[in-house]
Backbone as numpy.savetxt, mean C-alpha at the origin, in Angstrom:
# Nx Ny Nz CAx CAy CAz Cx Cy Cz
-13.47 -22.35 -16.17 -12.60 -22.51 -14.75 -13.32 -21.71 -13.56
-13.75 -21.98 -12.51 -14.61 -21.31 -11.84 -13.74 -19.90 -10.92
-13.96 -19.13 -11.20 -13.28 -17.78 -10.38 -12.75 -18.23 -8.69
-11.41 -17.51 -8.28 -11.53 -17.44 -7.48 -11.67 -16.42 -6.36
-12.40 -15.67 -7.27 -12.64 -14.02 -6.89 -13.64 -14.01 -6.17
-13.96 -12.75 -5.53 -15.25 -12.77 -4.57 -16.28 -11.77 -5.91
-16.92 -11.16 -5.67 -18.09 -10.26 -6.36 -17.46 -8.70 -5.98
-16.92 -8.38 -6.70 -16.55 -6.97 -6.39 -18.07 -5.84 -5.70
-19.26 -6.27 -6.20 -19.64 -5.47 -5.36 -20.01 -5.71 -3.67
-20.07 -6.72 -4.05 -20.31 -7.21 -2.09 -19.02 -6.87 -1.15
-17.82 -6.95 -1.85 -16.60 -6.71 -1.54 -16.68 -4.79 -1.23
-17.27 -4.07 -2.30 -17.41 -2.68 -2.22 -18.04 -2.37 -0.97
-19.21 -2.84 -0.70 -20.40 -2.70 -0.15 -19.49 -3.00 1.48
-19.03 -4.19 1.60 -18.39 -4.43 3.07 -17.55 -3.59 3.34
-16.73 -3.16 2.25 -15.10 -2.24 3.19 -15.62 -1.13 3.45
-16.42 -0.38 2.73 -17.38 0.84 2.59 -17.94 0.71 4.16
-18.82 -0.08 4.34 -19.45 -0.42 5.85 -18.39 -0.29 6.99
-16.87 -0.69 6.72 -16.00 -1.25 7.63 -15.61 0.12 7.69
-15.13 0.57 6.88 -14.30 2.16 6.85 -15.26 3.09 7.73
-16.38 3.28 7.56 -17.65 3.97 7.95 -16.77 3.20 9.82
-17.34 1.76 9.88 -17.41 1.67 11.59 -16.49 2.02 12.08
-14.99 2.26 11.46 -13.66 2.18 12.23 -13.92 3.27 12.50
-13.64 4.35 11.51 -13.32 5.86 11.83 -14.87 6.26 13.20
-15.83 6.16 12.75 -16.67 6.46 14.42 -15.72 5.77 15.44
-15.53 4.32 15.70 -14.90 3.84 16.24 -13.45 4.58 17.17
-12.82 4.86 16.42 -11.53 5.91 16.51 -12.01 7.45 17.59
-13.28 7.80 16.83 -13.84 9.20 17.25 -13.01 9.90 16.36
-12.36 9.66 14.81 -11.69 10.35 13.74 -12.91 11.05 12.77
-12.19 12.13 12.30 -12.87 13.03 11.40 -13.24 12.50 10.01
-12.00 11.57 9.43 -11.80 11.28 8.21 -10.49 10.32 8.22
-10.16 10.13 6.87 -8.71 9.31 6.84 -7.83 9.81 5.75
-6.47 9.78 5.73 -5.36 10.35 5.12 -4.70 8.60 4.00
-4.82 9.08 2.80 -3.42 8.32 2.30 -2.78 8.17 1.84
-1.79 7.51 1.06 -0.65 7.78 0.07 -1.11 7.37 -1.27
-0.98 8.40 -2.36 -1.69 8.58 -3.79 -0.57 8.27 -4.31
-0.36 6.94 -5.29 1.17 6.53 -5.40 1.17 6.26 -7.37
0.05 6.54 -7.42 -0.44 6.54 -8.82 -0.61 4.93 -9.70
-0.78 4.22 -8.37 -0.99 2.50 -8.55 -2.36 2.19 -8.25
-2.37 1.21 -8.87 -3.85 0.48 -8.51 -4.24 0.48 -7.49
-4.11 -0.24 -6.26 -3.92 -0.52 -5.00 -4.31 1.06 -4.21
-3.84 1.89 -4.52 -4.22 3.40 -3.62 -4.92 4.00 -4.43
-5.47 3.59 -5.86 -6.45 4.10 -6.40 -7.90 3.47 -5.85
-7.85 2.46 -5.80 -9.29 1.71 -5.40 -9.19 2.24 -4.00
-8.46 2.01 -3.29 -8.34 2.77 -1.52 -8.61 4.39 -1.50
-8.80 4.76 -2.35 -8.95 6.59 -2.31 -10.60 6.49 -2.74
-11.42 5.51 -3.71 -12.18 5.83 -4.03 -13.27 4.88 -3.10
-13.10 4.07 -2.19 -13.26 3.23 -1.36 -14.02 4.46 -0.13
-12.62 4.91 0.02 -12.66 5.81 0.85 -14.07 7.07 1.26
-13.35 7.65 -0.07 -14.42 8.41 -0.87 -15.92 8.27 -0.07
-16.53 7.33 -0.98 -17.33 6.51 -0.98 -18.25 5.90 0.35
-17.02 5.81 1.79 -17.75 5.35 2.72 -17.73 6.80 3.52
-16.44 8.14 3.13 -16.83 9.29 4.25 -16.66 10.63 3.38
-17.22 10.72 2.17 -17.23 11.92 1.23 -15.86 12.74 1.28
-16.10 13.31 0.07 -15.01 14.05 -0.33 -14.15 14.86 0.79
-15.17 15.87 1.63 -14.40 16.33 3.07 -13.93 15.78 4.13
-13.97 14.03 3.95 -13.32 13.51 5.03 -12.11 12.78 4.11
-11.74 12.96 3.46 -10.67 11.89 2.74 -9.29 12.87 2.22
-8.26 12.75 2.29 -7.38 13.03 1.76 -6.21 12.26 1.50
-6.04 12.40 -0.27 -4.47 11.65 -0.88 -3.44 12.43 -0.73
-2.47 11.73 -0.49 -1.09 12.68 -0.46 -0.29 11.87 -1.05
0.12 12.93 -2.38 1.10 12.15 -3.65 2.41 12.83 -2.72
3.77 12.06 -2.72 4.99 12.05 -1.99 5.84 11.14 -2.94
6.19 12.47 -3.75 7.60 12.02 -4.46 8.45 11.78 -3.77
9.51 10.77 -3.87 10.57 10.75 -3.21 11.93 10.29 -4.30
12.12 10.71 -5.33 13.50 10.36 -6.29 12.35 9.18 -7.31
11.05 9.62 -7.45 10.00 9.07 -7.93 9.91 9.37 -9.36
9.68 8.32 -10.49 9.42 8.64 -11.91 8.68 9.52 -11.97
8.60 10.63 -13.20 7.45 11.55 -12.88 6.01 10.75 -13.31
5.96 9.88 -13.88 4.94 9.42 -14.28 3.83 8.86 -12.86
4.84 8.51 -12.17 3.79 8.02 -10.70 2.80 9.18 -10.40
3.40 10.67 -10.39 2.85 11.61 -9.60 1.79 11.93 -10.63
1.94 11.85 -12.14 1.51 11.94 -13.26 0.02 10.86 -13.03
0.32 9.50 -12.97 -1.16 8.71 -12.46 -1.96 9.16 -11.56
-1.23 9.77 -10.68 -1.86 10.18 -8.97 -2.89 11.22 -9.09
-2.13 12.19 -10.04 -2.83 13.22 -10.08 -4.08 12.66 -11.25
-4.01 12.12 -12.19 -4.67 11.48 -12.86 -6.24 11.16 -12.41
-5.56 10.19 -11.45 -7.16 9.57 -10.55 -7.44 10.46 -10.00
-6.67 11.38 -9.00 -7.56 12.55 -8.49 -8.44 13.66 -9.11
-7.85 13.80 -10.39 -8.61 15.00 -11.25 -10.01 13.97 -12.03
-9.58 12.65 -12.14 -10.91 11.56 -12.93 -11.95 11.57 -12.13
-11.50 11.41 -10.70 -12.43 10.59 -9.62 -12.92 11.67 -8.85
-12.48 12.95 -8.66 -12.32 14.26 -7.73 -12.25 13.83 -6.47
-10.79 13.45 -6.04 -10.52 13.18 -4.83 -9.47 14.18 -4.29
-9.64 14.92 -3.37 -8.80 16.01 -2.73 -7.05 15.21 -2.42
-6.23 16.48 -2.90 -5.01 15.93 -2.86 -3.62 17.08 -2.43
-2.97 16.63 -1.61 -1.82 17.76 -1.12 -0.50 16.83 -1.84
-0.05 17.74 -2.38 1.48 16.86 -2.24 2.62 17.59 -1.80
3.57 16.50 -1.61 4.71 16.62 -0.50 6.18 16.03 -0.91
6.73 16.88 -1.73 8.22 16.16 -2.47 9.28 16.30 -1.18
9.51 15.24 -1.40 10.62 14.48 -0.59 12.02 14.54 -0.73
12.20 14.22 -1.98 13.51 14.52 -2.10 14.50 14.72 -1.74
14.34 16.37 -1.20 15.47 16.86 -0.70 15.69 16.25 0.57
14.37 16.24 1.34 14.62 15.46 2.89 14.94 14.51 2.48
15.40 13.40 1.53 15.62 12.19 1.92 17.21 11.89 1.71
17.46 13.23 0.71 18.66 13.45 0.72 20.05 13.78 1.75
18.98 14.37 2.34 19.57 15.61 3.92 19.92 14.28 4.48
18.95 13.20 5.05 18.88 12.28 5.69 20.06 11.26 5.37
20.47 11.05 4.28 21.59 10.25 3.55 22.70 11.18 3.79
22.87 12.01 3.56 24.19 12.93 3.87 24.36 12.86 5.42
23.45 12.73 6.20 23.74 12.77 7.59 23.91 11.22 8.08
23.69 10.39 7.45 24.34 9.42 7.92 26.10 8.71 8.14
26.39 8.04 8.52 28.20 8.28 8.96 28.66 7.29 8.15
28.25 7.20 6.36 28.31 6.32 5.73 28.79 6.77 4.34
29.63 6.19 3.72 29.55 6.35 2.39 28.89 5.68 1.35
28.78 6.33 0.27 27.35 5.93 -0.59 27.59 4.41 -1.24
28.77 4.23 -1.00 29.15 3.01 -1.73 29.10 1.65 -0.75
29.22 2.11 0.84 28.78 1.29 1.76 27.44 1.07 2.59
26.37 1.89 1.80 25.19 1.92 1.66 24.38 0.32 0.64
23.81 -0.44 1.32 23.14 -1.46 0.75 21.70 -0.94 0.32
21.33 -1.11 -1.10 20.37 -0.76 -1.98 19.46 -0.66 -0.90
18.91 -1.81 -0.58 17.47 -2.04 -0.05 17.24 -1.13 1.26
18.28 -0.95 2.04 18.26 -0.24 3.03 18.04 1.58 2.78
18.47 1.71 1.80 18.74 2.84 1.50 16.81 3.40 0.64
16.77 2.16 -0.04 15.48 2.68 -0.74 14.00 2.07 0.52
14.03 1.59 1.51 13.37 1.78 2.46 13.29 2.91 3.51
13.92 3.86 3.22 13.62 5.05 3.99 12.70 5.81 3.12
12.29 5.28 1.79 11.53 6.51 1.52 10.04 6.05 1.80
9.39 4.87 2.00 8.63 4.67 2.26 8.52 5.00 4.13
9.08 5.24 4.86 9.34 5.39 6.19 9.44 7.01 6.25
9.79 7.44 5.12 9.49 9.08 5.04 7.93 9.04 5.02
7.39 8.35 3.97 6.21 8.56 3.78 5.53 8.49 4.83
5.39 7.10 5.45 4.67 7.34 6.84 4.79 8.08 7.49
5.94 8.84 7.76 5.81 10.13 9.11 5.09 10.86 7.95
5.09 11.22 7.32 4.12 12.77 6.77 2.73 12.29 6.53
2.47 11.16 6.60 0.72 10.41 6.76 0.26 10.96 7.91
1.45 10.59 8.65 1.13 10.59 10.14 0.73 11.96 11.16
1.56 13.25 9.70 1.73 14.87 10.49 0.03 14.96 9.57
-0.16 14.80 8.92 -1.64 15.03 8.31 -2.56 14.52 9.18
-2.42 13.30 9.11 -3.20 12.55 10.27 -3.69 13.23 11.46
-2.58 13.77 12.46 -2.68 14.21 13.91 -3.31 15.59 13.61
-2.88 16.56 12.35 -3.10 17.28 12.27 -4.89 17.96 12.08
-5.34 16.58 11.28 -6.69 16.86 10.53 -7.60 16.19 11.25
-6.94 15.29 12.70 -8.03 14.38 13.47 -8.11 13.09 12.31
-7.58 13.32 11.73 -7.85 11.77 10.51 -7.25 10.06 11.06
-7.20 8.94 10.49 -6.84 7.95 10.59 -5.90 7.95 9.30
-4.98 7.24 9.32 -4.03 6.41 8.54 -4.46 5.68 7.71
-4.97 5.22 6.29 -4.94 4.17 5.54 -3.91 4.11 4.84
-3.83 2.35 4.81 -2.76 1.56 4.03 -3.35 0.62 3.27
-2.47 1.02 2.11 -3.16 -0.01 0.63 -2.99 -1.24 0.23
-2.53 -1.87 1.12 -1.61 -3.28 0.88 -3.00 -4.02 1.14
-2.49 -5.29 -0.09 -3.77 -6.04 -0.37 -3.02 -7.41 0.46
-3.80 -8.26 0.21 -3.47 -10.10 1.42 -1.96 -10.72 0.44
-2.12 -10.59 -0.88 -1.11 -10.92 -1.12 0.14 -10.33 -0.73
0.45 -9.28 -0.63 1.53 -8.21 -0.23 1.90 -8.52 1.20
0.79 -8.61 2.14 0.67 -8.69 3.62 0.82 -10.47 3.97
0.75 -11.53 2.93 0.78 -12.75 3.39 2.37 -12.88 2.78
2.93 -12.07 1.91 4.74 -12.78 1.63 5.57 -11.70 2.29
5.35 -10.75 3.08 5.81 -9.73 3.66 5.93 -8.19 2.46
5.31 -8.35 1.24 5.92 -7.14 0.40 5.87 -6.23 0.91
5.91 -5.66 1.77 5.57 -4.35 2.66 7.34 -3.46 3.21
7.49 -2.69 3.35 8.28 -1.95 4.21 8.00 -1.76 5.53
8.65 -2.81 6.86 8.15 -2.86 8.11 8.21 -0.95 8.92
7.50 -0.76 9.12 7.52 0.68 9.81 7.04 1.31 8.38
6.98 1.38 7.53 6.71 2.14 6.49 5.34 2.11 5.91
4.83 1.46 4.57 3.79 1.47 4.30 3.41 0.55 5.36
3.85 0.01 6.00 2.59 -0.93 6.88 2.19 -0.08 8.10
3.04 0.73 8.51 2.61 2.09 9.42 2.12 2.44 9.24
0.17 2.00 9.68 -0.98 2.27 9.30 -1.68 2.43 10.43
-3.20 2.92 10.64 -3.94 2.47 11.30 -5.17 1.51 10.97
-5.21 1.55 9.68 -6.13 0.17 9.06 -5.94 -0.07 7.56
-6.38 -1.10 7.58 -5.55 -1.67 6.39 -6.99 -2.28 5.47
-7.98 -1.25 4.64 -9.43 -1.99 4.22 -8.55 -2.65 3.00
-7.88 -3.08 2.81 -7.55 -4.14 1.12 -7.05 -5.22 1.67
-6.70 -5.14 2.98 -5.68 -6.50 3.45 -6.48 -7.94 3.49
-7.56 -8.07 3.07 -8.59 -9.09 3.21 -8.57 -9.72 1.43
-8.11 -8.58 0.54 -7.94 -8.81 -0.98 -7.17 -9.66 -1.32
-7.41 -10.50 -2.72 -6.59 -10.94 -3.62 -6.19 -9.56 -4.36
-5.21 -9.65 -5.06 -4.78 -8.45 -5.73 -5.56 -8.44 -7.45
-5.88 -9.81 -7.92 -7.03 -9.94 -8.61 -8.65 -9.19 -7.90
-8.52 -9.26 -6.85 -10.14 -8.93 -6.29 -9.98 -7.14 -6.31
-8.85 -6.92 -6.03 -8.49 -5.34 -6.22 -8.55 -4.84 -7.54
-8.31 -5.87 -8.25 -8.29 -5.14 -9.84 -9.78 -5.44 -10.31
-10.44 -6.33 -9.76 -12.09 -6.18 -10.40 -12.67 -5.03 -9.84
-12.16 -5.07 -8.12 -12.94 -3.24 -7.54 -12.85 -2.10 -8.32
-11.59 -1.85 -8.75 -10.78 -1.31 -9.84 -11.84 -0.65 -10.91
-11.69 -1.88 -11.60 -13.05 -1.75 -12.96 -14.46 -1.49 -12.19
-15.03 -2.02 -11.46 -16.06 -1.55 -10.76 -16.16 -0.22 -10.50
-15.13 0.47 -9.82 -15.33 1.95 -9.33 -14.90 3.14 -10.01
-14.46 2.26 -11.41 -14.36 3.81 -12.68 -12.82 3.85 -12.08
-11.95 3.32 -11.73 -11.06 3.72 -11.88 -10.27 3.53 -13.07
-8.80 4.63 -13.53 -9.03 4.81 -15.31 -8.33 3.68 -15.78
-8.50 3.27 -16.81 -7.91 2.18 -17.43 -6.47 2.07 -17.27
-5.88 3.17 -17.39 -4.54 3.09 -17.43 -3.80 2.70 -16.27
-4.53 3.09 -15.09 -3.93 3.02 -13.83 -4.27 1.71 -13.64
-5.44 0.97 -14.11 -5.65 -0.38 -13.97 -4.14 -1.22 -14.35
-3.96 -0.62 -15.85 -3.11 -1.42 -16.70 -1.65 -1.80 -16.67
-1.02 -0.92 -15.48 0.06 -0.18 -15.14 0.45 -1.41 -14.45
1.89 -1.84 -14.85 2.37 -2.85 -13.97 2.54 -2.41 -12.10
2.58 -3.37 -11.94 2.09 -2.80 -10.49 4.07 -3.00 -9.93
4.16 -1.84 -9.09 5.48 -1.18 -8.66 5.25 -0.91 -7.65
6.52 -0.84 -6.36 6.66 -0.10 -5.40 7.25 1.20 -5.42
8.24 1.14 -6.76 8.75 2.47 -6.80 9.64 3.07 -6.25
10.38 2.19 -5.79 11.60 2.26 -5.44 12.53 2.25 -5.64
13.07 1.99 -7.10 13.96 2.34 -8.06 13.53 2.40 -9.33
14.14 3.21 -10.61 13.49 2.87 -12.01 14.08 1.44 -12.25
12.59 1.20 -12.97 12.18 -0.03 -13.78 12.01 -1.28 -12.68
12.00 -1.13 -11.28 11.14 -1.94 -10.37 9.82 -1.95 -10.74
9.74 -3.87 -10.57 8.23 -4.18 -10.66 7.90 -5.46 -9.90
6.56 -5.68 -9.28 6.70 -6.40 -7.94 6.89 -7.83 -8.23
6.48 -8.11 -9.63 6.32 -9.38 -9.82 7.83 -10.03 -10.29
8.59 -8.87 -11.00 9.79 -9.46 -10.93 10.74 -9.33 -9.94
10.63 -9.02 -9.23 11.23 -8.87 -7.86 10.70 -10.13 -7.17
9.33 -10.09 -6.79 8.86 -11.47 -6.23 9.31 -12.36 -6.93
9.64 -12.78 -8.29 9.69 -13.83 -9.11 8.16 -14.37 -9.69
7.27 -14.61 -8.65 5.93 -14.68 -9.34 5.11 -13.90 -9.62
4.15 -14.14 -10.59 2.83 -13.16 -10.89 2.00 -12.89 -9.87
1.36 -12.21 -9.58 -0.16 -12.03 -8.72 -1.27 -12.71 -9.36
-1.55 -13.52 -9.95 -2.46 -14.35 -10.69 -1.56 -15.97 -9.76
-0.39 -16.29 -10.23 -0.20 -17.07 -9.63 0.26 -17.15 -7.97
0.28 -15.97 -7.36 0.19 -16.16 -5.71 -1.20 -15.82 -5.29
-2.17 -15.37 -5.87 -3.70 -15.07 -6.12 -4.47 -16.91 -5.64
-3.76 -17.51 -6.37 -4.43 -18.95 -6.88 -3.98 -19.87 -5.52
-2.49 -19.44 -5.41 -1.76 -20.21 -4.31 -2.61 -19.85 -2.93
-3.11 -18.96 -2.39 -3.31 -18.24 -1.30 -4.73 -18.68 -1.05
-5.77 -19.00 -2.69 -7.01 -19.18 -2.14 -7.14 -20.67 -2.39
-6.34 -21.26 -3.12 -6.49 -22.40 -3.07 -5.70 -23.37 -2.46
-4.82 -22.85 -2.25 -3.30 -23.75 -1.95 -2.46 -24.44 -3.15
-2.97 -24.05 -4.59 -2.72 -24.90 -5.38 -1.37 -24.03 -6.49
-0.48 -24.47 -6.97 0.85 -24.15 -7.89 1.67 -25.31 -7.45
2.31 -24.55 -8.73 3.58 -25.39 -8.87 4.50 -25.27 -7.96
5.82 -25.84 -7.18 6.53 -26.20 -6.72 7.44 -24.40 -6.69
7.84 -24.09 -7.92 8.38 -23.05 -7.63 7.18 -21.58 -6.88
6.20 -21.53 -7.13 5.27 -20.70 -6.41 5.25 -21.02 -4.94
4.68 -22.17 -4.60 4.91 -22.32 -3.45 6.36 -22.52 -2.55
6.96 -22.31 -2.63 8.45 -22.19 -2.51 8.58 -20.56 -1.99
7.96 -19.77 -2.98 8.01 -18.60 -2.96 7.35 -17.80 -1.89
6.32 -18.22 -2.00 5.14 -18.06 -1.15 5.39 -18.39 0.46
5.84 -19.52 0.31 6.17 -20.59 1.99 7.28 -19.39 2.12
8.90 -19.37 1.45 9.65 -19.12 1.68 9.92 -17.55 2.15
8.98 -16.96 1.93 8.42 -15.06 1.71 7.73 -15.57 3.06
6.76 -15.72 3.73 5.70 -16.20 4.52 6.98 -16.01 5.86
7.79 -17.36 5.53 8.78 -17.47 6.88 9.50 -16.31 7.13
10.41 -15.71 6.02 11.06 -15.08 6.03 10.66 -13.86 6.90
9.47 -13.14 6.56 8.56 -11.80 7.43 7.77 -12.27 7.74
7.79 -13.25 8.72 7.05 -13.50 9.93 6.84 -12.14 10.91
8.21 -12.02 11.17 8.76 -10.33 12.17 7.51 -9.49 11.70
7.32 -9.06 10.58 6.83 -8.10 10.31 5.75 -7.96 10.41
5.01 -9.42 10.50 3.58 -9.21 11.39 3.04 -9.36 12.61
4.03 -9.14 13.45 3.60 -9.38 14.56 4.01 -7.98 15.45
3.93 -7.73 16.61 4.27 -7.32 17.43 5.74 -7.72 18.09
6.49 -6.31 17.92 7.72 -6.34 18.79 7.97 -7.17 19.91
8.71 -8.51 20.32 8.85 -9.40 21.22 9.19 -8.42 22.41
8.63 -9.13 24.01 8.76 -8.15 25.31 9.46 -8.88 25.98
10.41 -8.84 26.45 10.86 -9.36 27.61 10.06 -9.08 28.45
9.81 -10.59 29.31 8.91 -10.40 30.02 9.44 -11.19 31.64
10.01 -10.40 32.74 10.93 -10.68 33.86 9.66 -11.47 34.77
9.84 -12.67 35.22 9.13 -13.23 36.33 9.93 -13.00 36.77
10.40 -12.24 37.70 10.79 -12.56 39.52 10.37 -12.18 40.53
């Protein structure tokens, strides 16, 4: 069967050149990104390093009631691939904010609470960016962007999305090409918003199924319904806020 994925070497060269151009256009010194211990952020880190060099990138590890293995894998990537990192534990900040809200715990919707975490991370990344004259890089891939599998003004709150045109399978191929540790490549994809959460279980389809549907339009009725339904529900996430224009 013919592969639906593009050549990883060509993708690497394209993205590395693009990152350099965007940083230069902005008059920035480099880029900062969250380092989650997952596949996408690992690939982003190595592409950014290839584009800009060690001194002009920074990965930030931001545990927030996170599983310990998330930081462990993030540090594994940093140590094995020589990526500079800082760690900012947001757990206490998260709880201070929850305590300040005028709701009892039982009255808080789980997703509303979970989405505070990526929004705190966005705020943290922008502090580092403005402090160092960097741009904020996001690690969302094409699958996530198409179906809205991201937090509005959280992990979507970035200056640039180098992986935004890559299917998940292409990110995986790039990871192998770039030398991302196998243990990170083989981890089940997870947003890490609560213990045991995985992307594919929450979405209801595998990334391979979503990849094929997005690239070829092929897929069974279940996959089509999942993707098209998610696209429709999340359209607001991909648009700027509407503006009321008063033509008086």
